[in-house]
C-alpha positions as CSV (number, residue, x, y, z in Angstrom):
1,X,3.4,32.9,-2.5
2,X,5.1,29.9,-4.1
3,X,4.1,26.6,-3.2
4,X,6.6,24.5,-1.2
5,X,8.9,22.2,-3.0
6,X,9.8,20.1,0.1
7,X,7.5,17.1,-0.6
8,X,4.0,16.2,-1.6
9,X,1.2,18.0,0.3
10,X,-2.1,16.6,0.5
11,X,-3.7,20.0,1.5
12,X,-2.8,23.4,1.6
13,X,-0.4,23.4,4.5
14,X,1.8,20.8,6.4
15,X,-0.3,21.4,9.6
16,X,-3.6,20.7,7.7
17,X,-1.9,17.6,6.3
18,X,-1.0,16.4,9.7
19,X,-4.5,17.1,11.1
20,X,-6.2,15.2,8.2
21,X,-3.7,12.4,8.7
22,X,-4.3,12.1,12.5
23,X,-8.2,12.0,11.7
24,X,-7.8,9.3,9.2
25,X,-5.4,7.3,11.6
26,X,-8.1,7.8,14.5
27,X,-10.8,6.6,12.0
28,X,-8.8,3.5,10.9
29,X,-8.2,2.4,14.5
30,X,-11.8,3.0,15.4
31,X,-13.3,1.1,12.4
32,X,-10.7,-1.3,11.2
33,X,-10.6,0.1,7.6
34,X,-11.4,3.5,5.9
35,X,-12.2,4.3,2.2
36,X,-10.0,7.2,1.0
37,X,-8.1,8.2,-2.1
38,X,-5.1,6.4,-3.0
39,X,-2.5,9.1,-2.2
40,X,-3.9,9.7,1.2
41,X,-3.8,6.0,1.9
42,X,-0.1,5.9,0.9
43,X,0.6,8.8,3.0
44,X,-1.4,7.3,6.2
45,X,0.1,3.9,6.0
46,X,3.8,4.8,7.6
47,X,2.0,7.0,10.3
48,X,-0.3,4.0,11.2
49,X,2.3,1.5,11.4
50,X,4.5,3.6,13.3
51,X,1.6,4.2,15.9
52,X,0.9,0.3,16.1
53,X,4.6,-0.1,16.5
54,X,4.4,2.4,19.6
55,X,1.4,0.5,20.8
56,X,3.2,-2.8,20.8
57,X,5.8,-1.5,23.2
58,X,3.0,-0.5,25.5
59,X,4.9,1.6,28.1
60,X,4.0,5.1,29.2
61,X,6.3,6.9,26.8
62,X,5.0,5.2,23.9
63,X,1.4,6.0,25.0
64,X,2.0,9.7,25.4
65,X,3.8,9.6,21.8
66,X,0.6,8.3,20.3
67,X,-1.6,10.7,22.1
68,X,0.4,13.6,20.3
69,X,-1.4,12.3,17.2
70,X,-4.4,10.7,18.2
71,X,-6.3,12.8,20.8
72,X,-9.2,10.5,21.5
73,X,-8.4,8.4,24.6
74,X,-10.8,5.8,24.0
75,X,-9.1,5.1,20.6
76,X,-5.7,5.0,22.1
77,X,-7.0,2.5,24.6
78,X,-8.5,0.2,21.8
79,X,-5.0,0.8,20.0
80,X,-2.9,-0.3,22.9
81,X,-5.1,-3.3,24.1
82,X,-7.0,-4.8,21.4
83,X,-4.9,-3.9,18.1
84,X,-1.5,-4.3,19.9
85,X,-2.4,-7.6,20.9
86,X,-3.6,-8.9,17.6
87,X,-0.2,-7.3,16.0
88,X,2.0,-9.0,18.7
89,X,3.1,-11.8,16.4
90,X,3.6,-9.6,13.2
91,X,6.6,-7.9,12.6
92,X,5.5,-5.4,10.2
93,X,2.9,-5.0,7.6
94,X,0.2,-4.0,9.8
95,X,-1.9,-2.2,7.1
96,X,-3.1,-3.3,3.7
97,X,-4.0,-0.9,0.8
98,X,-6.6,-2.5,-1.8
99,X,-7.3,-0.3,-4.9
100,X,-10.9,-0.1,-5.8
101,X,-12.9,1.8,-8.5
102,X,-12.3,5.5,-9.1
103,X,-14.5,7.8,-6.9
104,X,-17.7,8.9,-8.6
105,X,-17.7,12.4,-8.0
106,X,-14.4,13.5,-9.4
107,X,-12.8,10.1,-10.7
108,X,-9.9,10.1,-8.1
109,X,-8.4,7.0,-7.7
110,X,-9.9,5.4,-4.4
111,X,-8.5,2.8,-2.0
112,X,-9.4,1.0,1.0
113,X,-6.7,0.9,3.8
114,X,-7.2,-1.5,6.5
115,X,-5.7,-3.3,9.4
116,X,-4.2,-6.7,8.6
117,X,-6.1,-9.0,11.3
118,X,-5.1,-12.5,9.9
119,X,-2.8,-14.5,12.1
120,X,0.9,-15.0,10.9
121,X,1.7,-18.2,9.4
122,X,5.2,-17.5,9.3
123,X,6.3,-19.8,12.1
124,X,4.6,-22.9,10.4
125,X,6.4,-22.1,7.1
126,X,9.8,-21.9,9.0
127,X,8.9,-25.2,10.7
128,X,8.1,-27.1,7.5
129,X,11.3,-25.6,6.0
130,X,13.3,-26.8,9.0
131,X,11.7,-30.4,8.7
132,X,12.6,-30.4,5.1
133,X,16.1,-29.7,5.6
134,X,16.5,-32.3,8.3
135,X,14.8,-35.1,6.2
136,X,17.3,-33.9,3.3
137,X,20.2,-34.2,5.6
138,X,19.2,-37.6,6.8
139,X,18.7,-38.7,3.1
140,X,22.1,-37.4,1.9
141,X,24.3,-39.5,4.0
142,X,22.3,-42.6,3.0
143,X,22.7,-41.5,-0.8
144,X,26.4,-40.9,0.0
145,X,27.1,-44.1,1.5
146,X,25.3,-45.9,-1.3
147,X,27.1,-44.0,-3.8
148,X,30.6,-44.6,-2.1
149,X,29.8,-48.5,-2.0
150,X,28.8,-48.5,-5.6
151,X,31.9,-46.6,-6.3
152,X,34.1,-48.9,-4.5
153,X,32.5,-52.0,-6.0
154,X,33.6,-51.3,-9.6
155,X,37.0,-50.5,-8.4
156,X,37.3,-53.7,-6.6
157,X,35.9,-55.5,-9.7
158,X,38.6,-53.9,-11.8
159,X,41.3,-54.4,-9.5
160,X,40.3,-58.0,-9.6
161,X,40.0,-58.2,-13.1
162,X,43.5,-56.7,-13.7
163,X,44.7,-59.2,-11.2
164,X,43.3,-62.2,-13.2
165,X,44.4,-60.5,-16.5
166,X,48.2,-61.0,-15.9
167,X,47.5,-64.6,-14.7
168,X,45.7,-65.3,-17.9
169,X,48.5,-63.8,-20.0
170,X,50.8,-65.9,-18.1
171,X,48.7,-69.0,-18.8
172,X,48.6,-68.1,-22.6
173,X,52.4,-67.6,-22.7
174,X,53.1,-71.0,-21.3
175,X,50.6,-72.7,-23.5
176,X,52.4,-70.9,-26.5
177,X,56.0,-72.1,-25.1
178,X,54.6,-75.7,-24.9
179,X,53.2,-75.6,-28.3
180,X,56.6,-74.8,-29.8
């Protein structure tokens, strides 16, 4: 029988792949991190993040959708109470994949997939940026008024110089007429 060409398969059949991913997701939520091969970690990441998004909603329908994948009720309880609270401020990127040395037995590329538990510092960065723009806006009018005053001063000086120039020329012309 030919192998399916629909997409990458981690095991012999799609059903086996779903079961493997469900078991890996259960272990990930139970332990916080797991060590596996890189392709399995890359396939697990979207599933785990989608389950965390359901847990953040917290309603009954979401709990039942998660229970379709994760059959262990205690792990689902941990996901909805502890992990969802940790990820409340985070808008995505709940997991991290870190490549490690190849596996000893078969030299397969190995990776650690873990939950990101650090608090989000995004709001602090946004506040700093907003404060910087306010400071820039406050400095900009001051610089503009100084620039306009500086620009007006030479115009006034040149206007005064131009007004003096015809008067000087008139005096020179009078002196020239007297001399004749």
